C-alpha positions as CSV (number, residue, x, y, z in Angstrom):
1,M,-8.4,12.4,13.7
2,S,-4.6,11.8,15.6
3,H,-2.3,9.3,14.4
4,Q,0.2,9.1,17.2
5,A,-2.1,6.7,19.2
6,F,-2.2,4.8,16.5
7,D,1.8,5.2,14.2
8,Q,3.2,2.2,17.4
9,I,0.5,-0.4,16.6
10,Q,2.3,-3.3,15.0
11,V,1.6,-6.0,13.1
12,R,3.1,-8.7,11.1
13,C,3.1,-7.9,7.3
14,P,2.2,-10.5,4.5
15,R,3.9,-8.4,1.4
16,L,7.3,-7.7,3.1
17,G,7.2,-10.8,6.0
18,G,8.2,-8.8,8.6
19,E,6.8,-6.6,11.6
20,V,5.8,-2.6,10.9
21,S,4.3,-0.5,12.2
22,F,0.9,1.4,11.4
23,G,2.5,4.8,10.6
24,Y,4.6,3.1,8.0
25,C,1.6,1.3,6.0
26,R,-0.5,4.8,6.5
27,T,1.9,6.7,4.3
28,I,3.7,3.8,2.9
29,S,1.8,3.9,-0.9
30,Q,3.1,8.2,-2.0
31,G,1.9,9.4,1.4
32,L,-1.7,7.0,1.0
33,P,-2.1,4.1,3.2
34,C,-1.4,0.2,1.3
35,R,-4.6,-0.8,0.6
36,R,-4.0,-3.7,2.5
37,A,-4.4,-1.6,6.0
38,L,-7.9,-2.4,6.8
39,I,-7.1,-6.4,6.7
40,C,-4.1,-5.9,8.3
41,F,-4.9,-3.9,11.2
42,E,-8.1,-4.7,11.4
43,F,-8.0,-7.5,14.7
44,K,-6.0,-4.3,16.3
45,F,-8.1,-1.5,16.1
46,P,-11.0,-0.1,14.3
47,V,-8.8,0.7,11.2
48,E,-11.1,1.1,8.6
49,Q,-13.1,4.0,10.9
50,Y,-10.3,5.6,11.0
51,F,-9.3,6.4,7.6
52,R,-13.3,6.7,7.0
53,L,-12.4,9.6,8.9
54,A,-9.1,10.9,8.0
55,L,-9.1,10.3,4.7
56,K,-11.9,12.5,1.8
57,Q,-14.1,10.3,0.4
58,E,-12.5,10.2,-3.0
59,T,-9.5,9.6,-1.4
60,F,-10.7,5.8,0.5
61,S,-12.3,4.6,-1.8
62,R,-9.4,4.9,-4.6
63,C,-7.1,3.2,-1.6
64,F,-9.7,0.9,-0.5
65,E,-12.5,-0.1,-2.6
66,E,-11.1,0.1,-6.3
67,P,-9.4,-3.0,-7.8
68,G,-5.2,-3.0,-7.4
69,E,-2.9,-4.1,-9.5
70,G,-2.9,-7.8,-8.8
71,R,0.3,-10.5,-9.6
72,Y,-0.1,-10.9,-12.7
73,E,-0.6,-7.2,-14.4
74,K,2.6,-6.3,-12.0
75,F,4.5,-9.2,-14.0
76,L,3.3,-7.9,-17.4
77,R,4.3,-4.2,-16.9
78,T,7.4,-5.3,-15.7
79,V,7.8,-7.6,-18.6
80,S,6.5,-4.7,-20.6
81,E,9.3,-2.1,-19.5
82,A,12.2,-4.0,-19.7
83,V,11.4,-4.9,-22.7
84,E,10.9,-1.5,-23.8
85,R,13.8,-0.7,-22.4
86,V,15.8,-2.8,-24.4
87,E,14.9,-1.9,-27.0
88,N,15.8,1.4,-26.4
89,G,19.3,0.3,-25.3
90,V,19.2,1.5,-22.0
91,K,20.8,-0.7,-19.4
92,A,19.0,-1.7,-16.4
93,T,19.7,-0.9,-12.7
94,G,19.9,-2.9,-9.9
């Protein structure tokens, strides 16, 4: 299914706080869609149907049906990685 017809549709991204296109959300995660794309674009066009046709079932399940890492888990992972870098003597960049 061609994505060009939908790529220019825009919504406000709750994660980024500004307008983003479907084309951006469709490929944000290493070429895979943002896990919130179904929610964000559901009132713009039949986005779930689009992804069910465009993705393999395993990929659809991995992107949208499996629980993602929550804020708490991301925080703990980030802290653990920082502690590990400090223990190994690696300076943080950024």
